Backbone and ligand atoms as CSV (ligand in chain L), in Angstrom:
chain,resi,resn,atom,element,x,y,z
A,1,UNK,N,N,-24.998,11.733,-6.732
A,1,UNK,CA,C,-23.652,11.192,-6.500
A,1,UNK,C,C,-23.718,10.164,-5.370
A,2,UNK,N,N,-23.109,9.016,-5.599
A,2,UNK,CA,C,-23.138,7.961,-4.584
A,2,UNK,C,C,-22.133,8.271,-3.470
A,3,UNK,N,N,-22.298,7.556,-2.368
A,3,UNK,CA,C,-21.367,7.738,-1.251
A,3,UNK,C,C,-19.949,7.367,-1.682
A,4,UNK,N,N,-19.831,6.278,-2.467
A,4,UNK,CA,C,-18.502,5.855,-2.910
A,4,UNK,C,C,-17.846,6.944,-3.748
A,5,UNK,N,N,-18.639,7.587,-4.602
A,5,UNK,CA,C,-18.077,8.650,-5.430
A,5,UNK,C,C,-17.661,9.833,-4.564
A,6,UNK,N,N,-18.470,10.118,-3.554
A,6,UNK,CA,C,-18.126,11.217,-2.645
A,6,UNK,C,C,-16.811,10.937,-1.930
A,7,UNK,N,N,-16.602,9.687,-1.588
A,7,UNK,CA,C,-15.389,9.321,-0.860
A,7,UNK,C,C,-14.210,9.116,-1.791
A,8,UNK,N,N,-14.472,9.193,-3.111
A,8,UNK,CA,C,-13.388,8.994,-4.051
A,8,UNK,C,C,-13.003,7.538,-4.187
A,9,UNK,N,N,-13.902,6.647,-3.823
A,9,UNK,CA,C,-13.618,5.214,-3.891
A,9,UNK,C,C,-14.416,4.624,-5.054
A,10,UNK,N,N,-13.759,3.839,-5.868
A,10,UNK,CA,C,-14.496,3.193,-6.953
A,10,UNK,C,C,-14.229,1.703,-6.933
A,11,UNK,N,N,-15.233,0.936,-7.260
A,11,UNK,CA,C,-15.099,-0.511,-7.344
A,11,UNK,C,C,-15.266,-0.894,-8.807
A,12,UNK,N,N,-14.267,-1.484,-9.378
A,12,UNK,CA,C,-14.283,-1.730,-10.818
A,12,UNK,C,C,-14.937,-3.065,-11.155
A,13,UNK,N,N,-15.373,-3.800,-10.152
A,13,UNK,CA,C,-16.065,-5.056,-10.423
A,13,UNK,C,C,-15.171,-6.249,-10.188
A,14,UNK,N,N,-15.818,-7.389,-9.922
A,14,UNK,CA,C,-15.087,-8.590,-9.544
A,14,UNK,C,C,-14.257,-9.139,-10.700
A,15,UNK,N,N,-14.587,-8.787,-11.935
A,15,UNK,CA,C,-13.858,-9.323,-13.079
A,15,UNK,C,C,-12.458,-8.714,-13.181
A,16,UNK,N,N,-12.278,-7.564,-12.596
A,16,UNK,CA,C,-11.000,-6.877,-12.711
A,16,UNK,C,C,-10.062,-7.299,-11.600
A,17,UNK,N,N,-8.785,-7.444,-11.957
A,17,UNK,CA,C,-7.788,-7.726,-10.931
A,17,UNK,C,C,-7.594,-6.502,-10.043
A,18,UNK,N,N,-7.929,-5.341,-10.579
A,18,UNK,CA,C,-7.789,-4.109,-9.819
A,18,UNK,C,C,-9.166,-3.737,-9.275
A,19,UNK,N,N,-9.503,-4.311,-8.124
A,19,UNK,CA,C,-10.867,-4.189,-7.635
A,19,UNK,C,C,-11.132,-2.965,-6.806
A,20,UNK,N,N,-10.109,-2.308,-6.340
A,20,UNK,CA,C,-10.309,-1.219,-5.391
A,20,UNK,C,C,-9.307,-0.135,-5.693
A,21,UNK,N,N,-9.779,1.077,-5.756
A,21,UNK,CA,C,-8.822,2.174,-5.881
A,21,UNK,C,C,-9.385,3.426,-5.255
A,22,UNK,N,N,-8.473,4.278,-4.827
A,22,UNK,CA,C,-8.837,5.571,-4.264
A,22,UNK,C,C,-8.174,6.638,-5.125
A,23,UNK,N,N,-8.963,7.614,-5.569
A,23,UNK,CA,C,-8.415,8.758,-6.299
A,23,UNK,C,C,-8.568,9.983,-5.422
A,24,UNK,N,N,-7.463,10.651,-5.145
A,24,UNK,CA,C,-7.509,11.860,-4.324
A,24,UNK,C,C,-6.293,12.717,-4.626
A,25,UNK,N,N,-6.510,13.996,-4.736
A,25,UNK,CA,C,-5.409,14.965,-4.856
A,25,UNK,C,C,-4.499,14.676,-6.054
A,26,UNK,N,N,-5.053,14.037,-7.077
A,26,UNK,CA,C,-4.255,13.787,-8.277
A,26,UNK,C,C,-3.475,12.493,-8.266
A,27,UNK,N,N,-3.662,11.662,-7.242
A,27,UNK,CA,C,-3.038,10.335,-7.271
A,27,UNK,C,C,-4.114,9.261,-7.219
A,28,UNK,N,N,-3.817,8.135,-7.850
A,28,UNK,CA,C,-4.656,6.935,-7.725
A,28,UNK,C,C,-3.865,5.897,-6.969
A,29,UNK,N,N,-4.492,5.323,-5.950
A,29,UNK,CA,C,-3.866,4.240,-5.185
A,29,UNK,C,C,-4.713,3.001,-5.404
A,30,UNK,N,N,-4.076,1.942,-5.937
A,30,UNK,CA,C,-4.800,0.765,-6.403
A,30,UNK,C,C,-4.421,-0.449,-5.555
A,31,UNK,N,N,-5.457,-1.170,-5.096
A,31,UNK,CA,C,-5.308,-2.482,-4.447
A,31,UNK,C,C,-4.267,-2.550,-3.339
A,32,UNK,N,N,-4.365,-1.742,-2.313
A,32,UNK,CA,C,-3.452,-1.926,-1.179
A,32,UNK,C,C,-3.791,-3.218,-0.426
A,33,UNK,N,N,-2.767,-4.041,-0.167
A,33,UNK,CA,C,-3.029,-5.330,0.497
A,33,UNK,C,C,-1.827,-5.764,1.303
A,34,UNK,N,N,-2.079,-6.711,2.203
A,34,UNK,CA,C,-1.019,-7.288,3.022
A,34,UNK,C,C,-1.371,-8.747,3.285
A,35,UNK,N,N,-0.389,-9.639,3.419
A,35,UNK,CA,C,-0.730,-11.021,3.775
A,35,UNK,C,C,-1.140,-11.129,5.241
A,36,UNK,N,N,-2.058,-12.061,5.505
A,36,UNK,CA,C,-2.487,-12.314,6.881
A,36,UNK,C,C,-1.327,-12.867,7.701
A,37,UNK,N,N,-1.414,-12.690,9.014
A,37,UNK,CA,C,-0.404,-13.236,9.916
A,37,UNK,C,C,-1.081,-14.201,10.875
A,38,UNK,N,N,-0.424,-15.331,11.161
A,38,UNK,CA,C,-1.052,-16.341,11.995
A,38,UNK,C,C,-0.918,-16.010,13.476
A,39,UNK,N,N,0.159,-15.344,13.819
A,39,UNK,CA,C,0.322,-14.890,15.203
A,39,UNK,C,C,0.840,-13.471,15.146
A,40,UNK,N,N,1.047,-12.885,16.284
A,40,UNK,CA,C,1.481,-11.488,16.311
A,40,UNK,C,C,2.856,-11.377,15.650
A,41,UNK,N,N,2.952,-10.693,14.517
A,41,UNK,CA,C,4.210,-10.671,13.781
A,41,UNK,C,C,5.147,-9.581,14.293
A,42,UNK,N,N,6.437,-9.794,14.062
A,42,UNK,CA,C,7.404,-8.740,14.335
A,42,UNK,C,C,7.259,-7.655,13.276
A,43,UNK,N,N,7.059,-8.107,12.026
A,43,UNK,CA,C,6.877,-7.156,10.935
A,43,UNK,C,C,6.029,-7.754,9.845
A,44,UNK,N,N,5.435,-6.910,9.018
A,44,UNK,CA,C,4.635,-7.381,7.894
A,44,UNK,C,C,4.700,-6.331,6.792
A,45,UNK,N,N,4.566,-6.784,5.537
A,45,UNK,CA,C,4.697,-5.871,4.406
A,45,UNK,C,C,3.341,-5.524,3.813
A,46,UNK,N,N,3.202,-4.285,3.336
A,46,UNK,CA,C,2.010,-3.839,2.612
A,46,UNK,C,C,2.430,-3.486,1.197
A,47,UNK,N,N,1.592,-3.896,0.232
A,47,UNK,CA,C,1.866,-3.658,-1.179
A,47,UNK,C,C,0.725,-2.848,-1.783
A,48,UNK,N,N,1.042,-2.023,-2.769
A,48,UNK,CA,C,0.018,-1.224,-3.435
A,48,UNK,C,C,0.627,-0.596,-4.684
A,49,UNK,N,N,-0.228,0.010,-5.493
A,49,UNK,CA,C,0.203,0.683,-6.713
A,49,UNK,C,C,-0.229,2.141,-6.634
A,50,UNK,N,N,0.681,3.044,-6.987
A,50,UNK,CA,C,0.381,4.476,-6.961
A,50,UNK,C,C,0.594,5.034,-8.364
A,51,UNK,N,N,-0.398,5.759,-8.883
A,51,UNK,CA,C,-0.282,6.416,-10.186
A,51,UNK,C,C,-0.301,7.928,-9.955
A,52,UNK,N,N,0.726,8.590,-10.461
A,52,UNK,CA,C,0.802,10.052,-10.340
A,52,UNK,C,C,0.071,10.685,-11.520
A,53,UNK,N,N,-1.116,11.218,-11.271
A,53,UNK,CA,C,-1.897,11.859,-12.338
A,53,UNK,C,C,-1.812,13.382,-12.251
A,54,UNK,N,N,-0.927,13.887,-11.403
A,54,UNK,CA,C,-0.691,15.327,-11.376
A,54,UNK,C,C,0.289,15.658,-12.508
A,55,UNK,N,N,0.501,16.923,-12.770
A,55,UNK,CA,C,1.408,17.298,-13.845
A,55,UNK,C,C,2.844,17.480,-13.391
A,56,UNK,N,N,3.137,17.106,-12.149
A,56,UNK,CA,C,4.466,17.376,-11.594
A,56,UNK,C,C,4.957,16.151,-10.820
A,57,UNK,N,N,6.262,16.058,-10.581
A,57,UNK,CA,C,6.765,14.935,-9.784
A,57,UNK,C,C,6.185,14.962,-8.364
A,58,UNK,N,N,5.949,13.780,-7.818
A,58,UNK,CA,C,5.500,13.638,-6.437
A,58,UNK,C,C,6.563,12.880,-5.661
A,59,UNK,N,N,6.629,13.179,-4.367
A,59,UNK,CA,C,7.559,12.453,-3.493
A,59,UNK,C,C,6.789,11.824,-2.344
A,60,UNK,N,N,6.812,10.491,-2.310
A,60,UNK,CA,C,6.243,9.753,-1.187
A,60,UNK,C,C,7.291,9.751,-0.084
A,61,UNK,N,N,6.973,10.424,1.021
A,61,UNK,CA,C,7.993,10.619,2.063
A,61,UNK,C,C,7.718,9.805,3.331
A,62,UNK,N,N,6.528,9.200,3.412
A,62,UNK,CA,C,6.264,8.422,4.611
A,62,UNK,C,C,4.911,7.749,4.567
A,63,UNK,N,N,4.681,6.885,5.555
A,63,UNK,CA,C,3.428,6.145,5.685
A,63,UNK,C,C,3.084,6.060,7.168
A,64,UNK,N,N,1.790,5.872,7.454
A,64,UNK,CA,C,1.374,5.810,8.860
A,64,UNK,C,C,0.139,4.926,8.971
A,65,UNK,N,N,0.098,4.123,10.017
A,65,UNK,CA,C,-1.116,3.348,10.294
A,65,UNK,C,C,-1.182,3.040,11.785
A,66,UNK,N,N,-2.408,2.898,12.274
A,66,UNK,CA,C,-2.595,2.616,13.696
A,66,UNK,C,C,-2.255,1.174,14.065
A,67,UNK,N,N,-2.169,0.262,13.086
A,67,UNK,CA,C,-1.967,-1.151,13.444
A,67,UNK,C,C,-0.520,-1.465,13.804
A,68,UNK,N,N,0.404,-0.530,13.513
A,68,UNK,CA,C,1.815,-0.788,13.806
A,68,UNK,C,C,2.431,0.429,14.481
A,69,UNK,N,N,3.412,0.132,15.342
A,69,UNK,CA,C,4.074,1.244,16.018
A,69,UNK,C,C,4.895,2.062,15.017
A,70,UNK,N,N,5.496,1.349,14.042
A,70,UNK,CA,C,6.309,2.053,13.061
A,70,UNK,C,C,5.974,1.569,11.657
A,71,UNK,N,N,5.913,2.498,10.714
A,71,UNK,CA,C,5.682,2.168,9.304
A,71,UNK,C,C,6.730,2.908,8.495
A,72,UNK,N,N,7.460,2.157,7.654
A,72,UNK,CA,C,8.512,2.775,6.854
A,72,UNK,C,C,8.460,2.227,5.433
A,73,UNK,N,N,9.155,2.912,4.532
A,73,UNK,CA,C,9.296,2.429,3.157
A,73,UNK,C,C,10.573,1.594,3.088
A,74,UNK,N,N,10.448,0.410,2.477
A,74,UNK,CA,C,11.586,-0.500,2.359
A,74,UNK,C,C,11.781,-0.913,0.919
A,75,UNK,N,N,13.013,-1.236,0.576
A,75,UNK,CA,C,13.307,-1.890,-0.683
A,75,UNK,C,C,14.001,-3.206,-0.372
A,76,UNK,N,N,13.771,-4.216,-1.212
A,76,UNK,CA,C,14.424,-5.513,-1.028
A,76,UNK,C,C,15.577,-5.630,-2.010
A,77,UNK,N,N,16.735,-5.959,-1.486
A,77,UNK,CA,C,17.914,-6.171,-2.326
A,77,UNK,C,C,18.355,-7.617,-2.167
A,78,UNK,N,N,18.500,-8.311,-3.289
A,78,UNK,CA,C,19.009,-9.679,-3.227
A,78,UNK,C,C,20.481,-9.641,-3.613
A,79,UNK,N,N,21.321,-10.095,-2.679
A,79,UNK,CA,C,22.766,-10.025,-2.873
A,79,UNK,C,C,23.343,-11.397,-2.550
A,80,UNK,N,N,23.836,-12.089,-3.576
A,80,UNK,CA,C,24.383,-13.423,-3.358
A,80,UNK,C,C,23.347,-14.394,-2.827
A,81,UNK,N,N,22.106,-14.259,-3.295
A,81,UNK,CA,C,21.040,-15.164,-2.882
A,81,UNK,C,C,20.423,-14.831,-1.540
A,82,UNK,N,N,20.912,-13.793,-0.905
A,82,UNK,CA,C,20.372,-13.405,0.402
A,82,UNK,C,C,19.609,-12.092,0.253
A,83,UNK,N,N,18.334,-12.113,0.649
A,83,UNK,CA,C,17.507,-10.906,0.537
A,83,UNK,C,C,17.713,-10.031,1.768
A,84,UNK,N,N,17.966,-8.769,1.511
A,84,UNK,CA,C,18.086,-7.805,2.598
A,84,UNK,C,C,17.129,-6.663,2.331
A,85,UNK,N,N,16.647,-6.022,3.415
A,85,UNK,CA,C,15.725,-4.906,3.252
A,85,UNK,C,C,16.431,-3.618,3.656
A,86,UNK,N,N,16.274,-2.620,2.814
A,86,UNK,CA,C,16.867,-1.319,3.070
A,86,UNK,C,C,15.769,-0.281,3.248
A,87,UNK,N,N,15.941,0.580,4.217
A,87,UNK,CA,C,14.969,1.643,4.418
A,87,UNK,C,C,15.163,2.742,3.371
A,88,UNK,N,N,14.048,3.274,2.856
A,88,UNK,CA,C,14.071,4.360,1.881
A,88,UNK,C,C,13.440,5.583,2.542
A,89,UNK,N,N,14.073,6.726,2.391
A,89,UNK,CA,C,13.506,7.934,2.992
A,89,UNK,C,C,12.390,8.532,2.158
A,90,UNK,N,N,12.524,8.467,0.835
A,90,UNK,CA,C,11.454,8.961,-0.024
A,90,UNK,C,C,11.569,8.330,-1.399
A,91,UNK,N,N,10.428,8.327,-2.104
A,91,UNK,CA,C,10.376,7.785,-3.458
A,91,UNK,C,C,9.785,8.845,-4.367
A,92,UNK,N,N,10.468,9.118,-5.486
A,92,UNK,CA,C,9.953,10.086,-6.451
A,92,UNK,C,C,9.099,9.360,-7.487
A,93,UNK,N,N,7.965,9.957,-7.806
A,93,UNK,CA,C,7.086,9.404,-8.852
A,93,UNK,C,C,6.870,10.507,-9.879
A,94,UNK,N,N,7.321,10.258,-11.103
A,94,UNK,CA,C,7.199,11.262,-12.169
A,94,UNK,C,C,5.749,11.362,-12.633
A,95,UNK,N,N,5.382,12.471,-13.283
A,95,UNK,CA,C,4.019,12.614,-13.798
A,95,UNK,C,C,3.648,11.428,-14.706
A,96,UNK,N,N,2.458,10.888,-14.494
A,96,UNK,CA,C,1.915,9.751,-15.253
A,96,UNK,C,C,2.682,8.449,-15.019
A,97,UNK,N,N,3.628,8.469,-14.094
A,97,UNK,CA,C,4.360,7.245,-13.771
A,97,UNK,C,C,3.587,6.414,-12.747
A,98,UNK,N,N,3.748,5.094,-12.851
A,98,UNK,CA,C,3.125,4.162,-11.909
A,98,UNK,C,C,4.204,3.552,-11.031
A,99,UNK,N,N,4.008,3.647,-9.734
A,99,UNK,CA,C,4.937,3.037,-8.781
A,99,UNK,C,C,4.265,1.801,-8.196
A,100,UNK,N,N,4.923,0.644,-8.339
A,100,UNK,CA,C,4.352,-0.595,-7.803
A,100,UNK,C,C,5.163,-1.067,-6.610
A,101,UNK,N,N,4.476,-1.273,-5.505
A,101,UNK,CA,C,5.085,-1.908,-4.348
A,101,UNK,C,C,4.617,-3.360,-4.354
A,102,UNK,N,N,5.563,-4.302,-4.540
A,102,UNK,CA,C,5.220,-5.701,-4.765
A,102,UNK,C,C,6.120,-6.600,-3.924
A,103,UNK,N,N,5.685,-7.868,-3.705
A,103,UNK,CA,C,6.543,-8.813,-2.981
A,103,UNK,C,C,7.925,-8.919,-3.639
A,104,UNK,N,N,8.943,-9.008,-2.831
A,104,UNK,CA,C,10.370,-9.074,-3.233
A,104,UNK,C,C,10.878,-7.746,-3.785
A,105,UNK,N,N,10.060,-6.708,-3.745
A,105,UNK,CA,C,10.458,-5.408,-4.276
A,105,UNK,C,C,10.264,-4.354,-3.186
A,106,UNK,N,N,9.896,-3.174,-3.618
A,106,UNK,CA,C,9.610,-2.108,-2.658
A,106,UNK,C,C,8.312,-2.428,-1.906
A,107,UNK,N,N,8.257,-2.055,-0.632
A,107,UNK,CA,C,7.059,-2.316,0.171
A,107,UNK,C,C,6.978,-1.344,1.332
A,108,UNK,N,N,5.801,-1.280,1.937
A,108,UNK,CA,C,5.647,-0.584,3.214
A,108,UNK,C,C,5.928,-1.612,4.300
A,109,UNK,N,N,6.852,-1.295,5.203
A,109,UNK,CA,C,7.197,-2.221,6.284
A,109,UNK,C,C,6.491,-1.774,7.559
A,110,UNK,N,N,5.662,-2.658,8.083
A,110,UNK,CA,C,5.026,-2.397,9.376
A,110,UNK,C,C,5.815,-3.145,10.432
A,111,UNK,N,N,6.194,-2.463,11.496
A,111,UNK,CA,C,6.895,-3.152,12.578
A,111,UNK,C,C,6.200,-2.871,13.912
A,112,UNK,N,N,6.355,-3.833,14.829
A,112,UNK,CA,C,5.703,-3.783,16.141
A,112,UNK,C,C,4.203,-3.635,15.980
A,113,UNK,N,N,3.604,-4.627,15.331
A,113,UNK,CA,C,2.156,-4.610,15.145
A,113,UNK,C,C,1.443,-4.829,16.476
A,114,UNK,N,N,0.278,-4.227,16.605
A,114,UNK,CA,C,-0.468,-4.324,17.847
A,114,UNK,C,C,-1.473,-5.463,17.862
A,115,UNK,N,N,-1.692,-6.110,16.697
A,115,UNK,CA,C,-2.703,-7.165,16.622
A,115,UNK,C,C,-2.367,-8.106,15.484
A,116,UNK,N,N,-2.915,-9.331,15.578
A,116,UNK,CA,C,-2.814,-10.294,14.480
A,116,UNK,C,C,-3.635,-9.757,13.317
A,117,UNK,N,N,-3.111,-9.876,12.105
A,117,UNK,CA,C,-3.843,-9.429,10.915
A,117,UNK,C,C,-4.575,-10.633,10.331
A,118,UNK,N,N,-5.878,-10.682,10.530
A,118,UNK,CA,C,-6.654,-11.826,10.070
A,118,UNK,C,C,-7.211,-11.562,8.676
A,119,UNK,N,N,-7.241,-12.631,7.864
A,119,UNK,CA,C,-7.698,-12.541,6.482
A,119,UNK,C,C,-9.104,-11.953,6.421
A,120,UNK,N,N,-9.284,-11.039,5.499
A,120,UNK,CA,C,-10.608,-10.455,5.273
A,120,UNK,C,C,-10.839,-9.128,5.971
A,121,UNK,N,N,-10.016,-8.793,6.962
A,121,UNK,CA,C,-10.208,-7.502,7.603
A,121,UNK,C,C,-9.493,-6.419,6.802
A,122,UNK,N,N,-9.820,-5.188,7.064
A,122,UNK,CA,C,-9.131,-4.066,6.436
A,122,UNK,C,C,-8.671,-3.103,7.531
A,123,UNK,N,N,-7.694,-2.272,7.186
A,123,UNK,CA,C,-7.277,-1.224,8.121
A,123,UNK,C,C,-6.784,-0.024,7.322
A,124,UNK,N,N,-6.911,1.189,7.882
A,124,UNK,CA,C,-6.480,2.380,7.157
A,124,UNK,C,C,-4.966,2.550,7.164
A,125,UNK,N,N,-4.448,2.996,6.018
A,125,UNK,CA,C,-3.033,3.322,5.863
A,125,UNK,C,C,-2.971,4.694,5.208
A,126,UNK,N,N,-2.195,5.589,5.801
A,126,UNK,CA,C,-2.059,6.940,5.260
A,126,UNK,C,C,-0.715,7.082,4.565
A,127,UNK,N,N,-0.780,7.510,3.304
A,127,UNK,CA,C,0.431,7.787,2.520
A,127,UNK,C,C,0.693,9.283,2.610
A,128,UNK,N,N,1.940,9.667,2.823
A,128,UNK,CA,C,2.283,11.078,3.004
A,128,UNK,C,C,3.162,11.525,1.833
A,129,UNK,N,N,2.643,12.505,1.082
A,129,UNK,CA,C,3.375,13.056,-0.063
A,129,UNK,C,C,3.822,14.469,0.270
A,130,UNK,N,N,5.040,14.817,-0.123
A,130,UNK,CA,C,5.542,16.160,0.180
A,130,UNK,C,C,4.677,17.240,-0.473
A,131,UNK,N,N,4.255,17.001,-1.711
A,131,UNK,CA,C,3.585,18.052,-2.474
A,131,UNK,C,C,2.089,18.177,-2.165
A,132,UNK,N,N,1.424,17.063,-1.870
A,132,UNK,CA,C,-0.042,17.103,-1.767
A,132,UNK,C,C,-0.562,16.677,-0.402
A,133,UNK,N,N,0.331,16.323,0.522
A,133,UNK,CA,C,-0.125,15.939,1.853
A,133,UNK,C,C,-0.518,14.476,1.917
A,134,UNK,N,N,-1.578,14.189,2.669
A,134,UNK,CA,C,-1.897,12.807,3.019
A,134,UNK,C,C,-3.042,12.242,2.177
A,135,UNK,N,N,-2.910,10.964,1.846
A,135,UNK,CA,C,-3.977,10.218,1.177
A,135,UNK,C,C,-4.144,8.909,1.952
A,136,UNK,N,N,-5.370,8.652,2.426
A,136,UNK,CA,C,-5.610,7.458,3.238
A,136,UNK,C,C,-6.385,6.417,2.437
A,137,UNK,N,N,-5.927,5.169,2.525
A,137,UNK,CA,C,-6.579,4.062,1.817
A,137,UNK,C,C,-6.860,2.939,2.812
A,138,UNK,N,N,-7.707,1.975,2.397
A,138,UNK,CA,C,-8.009,0.807,3.221
A,138,UNK,C,C,-7.219,-0.387,2.700
A,139,UNK,N,N,-6.372,-0.934,3.557
A,139,UNK,CA,C,-5.552,-2.087,3.187
A,139,UNK,C,C,-6.352,-3.366,3.447
A,140,UNK,N,N,-6.402,-4.254,2.444
A,140,UNK,CA,C,-7.097,-5.536,2.590
A,140,UNK,C,C,-6.113,-6.605,3.053
A,141,UNK,N,N,-6.492,-7.367,4.080
A,141,UNK,CA,C,-5.654,-8.481,4.534
A,141,UNK,C,C,-6.033,-9.727,3.724
A,142,UNK,N,N,-5.071,-10.227,2.961
A,142,UNK,CA,C,-5.283,-11.393,2.096
A,142,UNK,C,C,-4.777,-12.660,2.787
A,143,UNK,N,N,-4.892,-13.811,2.111
A,143,UNK,CA,C,-4.366,-15.067,2.647
A,143,UNK,C,C,-2.892,-14.919,3.019
A,144,UNK,N,N,-2.444,-15.661,3.995
A,144,UNK,CA,C,-1.053,-15.559,4.456
A,144,UNK,C,C,-0.064,-15.888,3.347
A,145,UNK,N,N,-0.469,-16.760,2.408
A,145,UNK,CA,C,0.429,-17.180,1.334
A,145,UNK,C,C,0.227,-16.381,0.051
A,146,UNK,N,N,-0.622,-15.368,0.079
A,146,UNK,CA,C,-0.942,-14.620,-1.150
A,146,UNK,C,C,0.296,-13.930,-1.706
A,147,UNK,N,N,0.353,-13.899,-3.042
A,147,UNK,CA,C,1.413,-13.150,-3.730
A,147,UNK,C,C,0.839,-11.931,-4.438
A,148,UNK,N,N,-0.488,-11.840,-4.464
A,148,UNK,CA,C,-1.151,-10.695,-5.096
A,148,UNK,C,C,-2.544,-10.575,-4.483
A,149,UNK,N,N,-3.168,-9.412,-4.623
A,149,UNK,CA,C,-4.495,-9.239,-4.022
A,149,UNK,C,C,-5.562,-9.942,-4.864
A,150,UNK,N,N,-6.617,-10.368,-4.210
A,150,UNK,CA,C,-7.783,-10.864,-4.939
A,150,UNK,C,C,-8.744,-9.703,-5.153
A,151,UNK,N,N,-9.596,-9.790,-6.196
A,151,UNK,CA,C,-10.588,-8.735,-6.410
A,151,UNK,C,C,-11.498,-8.603,-5.194
A,152,UNK,N,N,-11.825,-7.398,-4.851
A,152,UNK,CA,C,-12.740,-7.193,-3.723
A,152,UNK,C,C,-14.177,-7.261,-4.214
A,153,UNK,N,N,-15.072,-7.806,-3.394
A,153,UNK,CA,C,-16.477,-7.911,-3.806
A,153,UNK,C,C,-17.118,-6.530,-3.935
L,1,CU,CU,CU,10.828,-4.569,4.779
């Protein structure tokens, strides 16, 4: 068994848009990423995809990372052409359902970051589920203008 398999990390190859995923405790977390920041940001968003492969509903109740003082779940609402962000306390994911956190949609909001996020670096992000506890993934910092993650080498 390889180290990657032991860690539950698989690399699907550069040809796939889904280059990185972590499988743990019955969930798959695919391509966690965030855009780079040019200076110390007030806030920044993290995007990722979660697949519930357990046989029961899961509830994502929180997120945590060392790079920001606060990490919360947000949803974006566009009302009269003005985008507003609302905090979400938890998100339910039904069995075999895929939850996508994407630009202009649901996202992880990092606030009071402690450092500039430079392209190419990674940092750990812990997802907290009520039913199965914590799952930690590595977030890739993409180009500042990115709208989606690039395949990881
Ligand atoms: Cu937000």
